[in-house]
C-alpha positions in Angstrom: 23.8 -8.6 -6.8 23.2 -6.4 -3.8 19.7 -5.3 -3.0 21.0 -2.1 -1.3 18.2 0.4 -1.3 19.2 3.8 -2.7 15.7 5.1 -1.9 16.9 5.7 1.7 19.3 8.5 0.6 16.2 10.3 -0.7 14.4 9.7 2.6 17.2 11.3 4.7 18.0 14.0 2.2 14.3 15.1 2.5 14.7 14.8 6.4 11.7 12.5 6.6 13.0 10.1 9.3 15.3 11.9 11.6 14.5 10.0 14.8 16.5 11.2 17.8 15.4 9.0 20.7 16.7 5.4 21.4 14.2 2.7 20.5 12.7 1.5 23.8 12.5 -2.1 22.6 16.3 -2.1 22.0 17.0 -0.6 25.5 14.8 -3.3 27.1 16.3 -6.2 25.2 19.9 -5.2 25.7 19.4 -4.7 29.4 17.5 -7.9 29.9 19.4 -10.4 27.7 22.8 -9.0 27.1 24.1 -8.2 30.5 27.1 -10.5 30.1 28.2 -8.5 27.0 27.8 -5.0 28.5 31.4 -4.3 29.3 33.5 -1.2 29.4 35.1 -0.6 26.0 33.0 -3.4 24.6 32.0 -3.0 20.9 28.5 -2.5 19.5 28.0 -2.4 15.8 24.7 -1.0 14.3 23.5 -2.0 10.8 21.7 0.9 9.2 22.1 3.4 11.9 20.0 6.2 10.3 20.2 9.4 12.3 21.8 7.6 15.2 19.0 7.5 17.8 20.6 4.5 19.5 24.1 6.1 19.9 23.5 7.9 23.2 22.2 4.7 24.8 25.2 2.6 23.7 27.6 5.3 24.9 25.8 5.4 28.2 26.7 1.8 28.7 30.4 2.7 28.4 30.7 0.7 25.1 32.3 1.7 21.8 29.8 2.4 19.0 30.4 1.6 15.4 27.9 1.8 12.6 27.3 1.6 8.9 24.6 3.5 6.9 23.9 3.7 3.2 22.9 7.4 3.2 25.9 9.7 2.8 23.6 12.6 3.8 22.7 11.3 7.2 26.2 10.0 7.9 27.5 13.6 7.3 24.9 14.8 9.8 26.1 12.2 12.3 29.7 13.2 11.9 28.8 16.8 12.7 26.8 15.7 15.8 29.3 13.1 17.0 32.7 14.2 16.0 34.3 11.4 17.9 32.6 8.9 15.6 34.0 10.2 12.3 36.0 7.1 11.8 33.5 4.7 13.4 30.3 5.5 11.5 30.8 5.0 7.8 28.9 5.1 4.5 28.5 1.6 3.2 26.3 -1.4 2.3 25.9 -3.8 5.2 25.0 -6.6 2.7 28.8 -6.5 1.9 31.2 -8.3 4.2 33.6 -5.3 4.0 31.3 -3.3 6.3 33.0 -5.1 9.3 36.6 -4.3 8.1 38.8 -2.5 10.6 36.3 -3.1 13.5 37.4 -4.8 16.7 35.7 -8.1 17.8 32.1 -7.2 18.2 30.1 -8.0 21.4 26.6 -6.9 20.1 25.2 -6.2 16.7 22.0 -4.2 16.6 19.5 -3.5 13.8 16.3 -1.6 13.9 14.2 -2.2 10.8 17.2 -1.8 8.4 18.1 -5.4 7.4 14.5 -6.2 6.8 14.5 -3.7 3.9 16.4 -6.3 1.8 15.6 -9.5 -0.1 16.1 -13.0 1.3 19.5 -13.7 -0.1 21.0 -10.4 1.1 19.4 -10.8 4.6 20.9 -14.3 4.8 24.3 -13.0 3.7 24.2 -10.2 6.2 23.4 -12.6 9.0 26.2 -14.9 8.0 28.7 -11.9 8.0 27.3 -10.8 11.3 27.7 -14.2 12.9 31.3 -14.3 11.7 32.0 -10.8 13.0 30.7 -11.5 16.5 32.7 -12.8 19.4 31.8 -16.2 20.6 28.7 -15.7 22.8 28.0 -12.3 21.1 24.5 -11.2 20.4 22.5 -10.0 17.4 19.4 -7.9 18.3 16.8 -7.2 15.6 14.0 -4.7 16.2 10.9 -4.4 14.1 11.6 -7.1 11.5 8.2 -6.8 9.7 5.7 -9.6 10.0 3.6 -11.2 7.4 0.6 -10.2 9.6 1.4 -6.5 8.7 -1.4 -5.1 6.6 1.0 -3.8 4.0 2.6 -7.2 3.4 0.3 -7.7 0.4 0.9 -4.3 -1.2 3.1 -3.5 -4.1 4.5 -6.5 -6.0 6.7 -9.5 -5.2 10.4 -8.9 -5.6 13.1 -11.6 -5.8 11.4 -14.0 -3.3 8.0 -14.5 -1.9 8.7 -12.7 1.4 10.0 -9.5 -0.3 7.7 -6.8 -1.7 8.7 -3.7 -3.7 7.0 -0.7 -5.4 4.7 -0.1 -2.5 2.8 3.1 -3.3 1.0 3.9 0.0 1.5 3.7 3.7 4.7 3.6 5.8 6.6 1.7 3.0 5.9 4.2 0.2 9.0 4.9 -1.9 11.5 2.9 0.3 12.2 0.1 -2.0 12.3 -3.5 -0.8 10.5 -4.7 2.3 10.9 -8.2 3.7 8.0 -9.7 5.7 8.6 -12.8 7.9 6.5 -15.4 9.6 7.9 -17.4 12.6 9.1 -20.4 10.5 10.9 -18.1 8.0 12.5 -16.1 10.8 13.8 -19.2 12.6 15.2 -20.4 9.4 17.1 -17.1 8.8 18.6 -17.3 12.3 19.3 -21.1 12.2 23.0 -20.6 12.8 22.3 -18.7 16.1 20.7 -19.7 19.4 17.5 -17.7 19.6 17.2 -16.3 23.1 14.0 -14.2 22.7 11.5 -14.0 19.9 8.4 -11.8 20.1 5.8 -10.7 17.6 4.1 -7.3 18.2 0.7 -6.8 16.5 -1.0 -3.4 16.7 -4.5 -3.0 15.2 -5.8 0.5 14.5 -9.2 1.4 15.9 -9.0 5.1 15.6 -9.0 5.9 12.8 -11.0 2.8 12.0 -9.2 1.7 8.9 -8.5 -1.9 9.7 -4.8 -1.3 9.4 -2.5 -3.6 11.4 1.1 -3.1 12.2 3.0 -6.2 13.0 6.7 -6.9 13.5 9.2 -9.2 15.3 11.8 -8.5 17.9 14.6 -11.1 18.2 17.6 -11.7 20.3 20.0 -14.3 19.0 23.3 -15.5 20.4 26.4 -16.8 18.6 27.1 -20.4 19.5 
């Protein structure tokens, strides 16, 4: 059974997360580690593209952008904003292998905190599908895969597995369904089919306001063998 989170349709319908700027971590990692895959007319596929903040960056590289997003509301907005992507950005569930149908061989797959909003089995399935869809030597870049050091990793209740929480009622994960939190060992296990090129954990502790809150997430660059 898919763990696709329908809560995100409500998030985008209410215009709560309409980020417009590319994620700086993604820009840095692509430019540092994926130079051999930055080619004219190369293909980048984004899992859970949201409002499309990374589209201008990918297009600036001269690469073709494809994406899948579960929210029909935000995909409609993207089609209005980027008319040339009407057939390349689709409504769908990236935990389903069909999300890669009719897409050319992929050089880079990117994800910013979308895959991590699923349970273990669907994350593993998504990574397997991603591996198969990539060219040999292609890259998977994951930004902000939430860490078990995140203060909110103990909120709500355990879902299908011990790394997945749901029904979180406060904070950044309020009303967004499942959230998967990884430690290093678990993350390496999830990406065991890949060669991990870069793995970094970012931990930010709040001092003002002094609420002892800690944000923690992983950035990963993995290469298809």
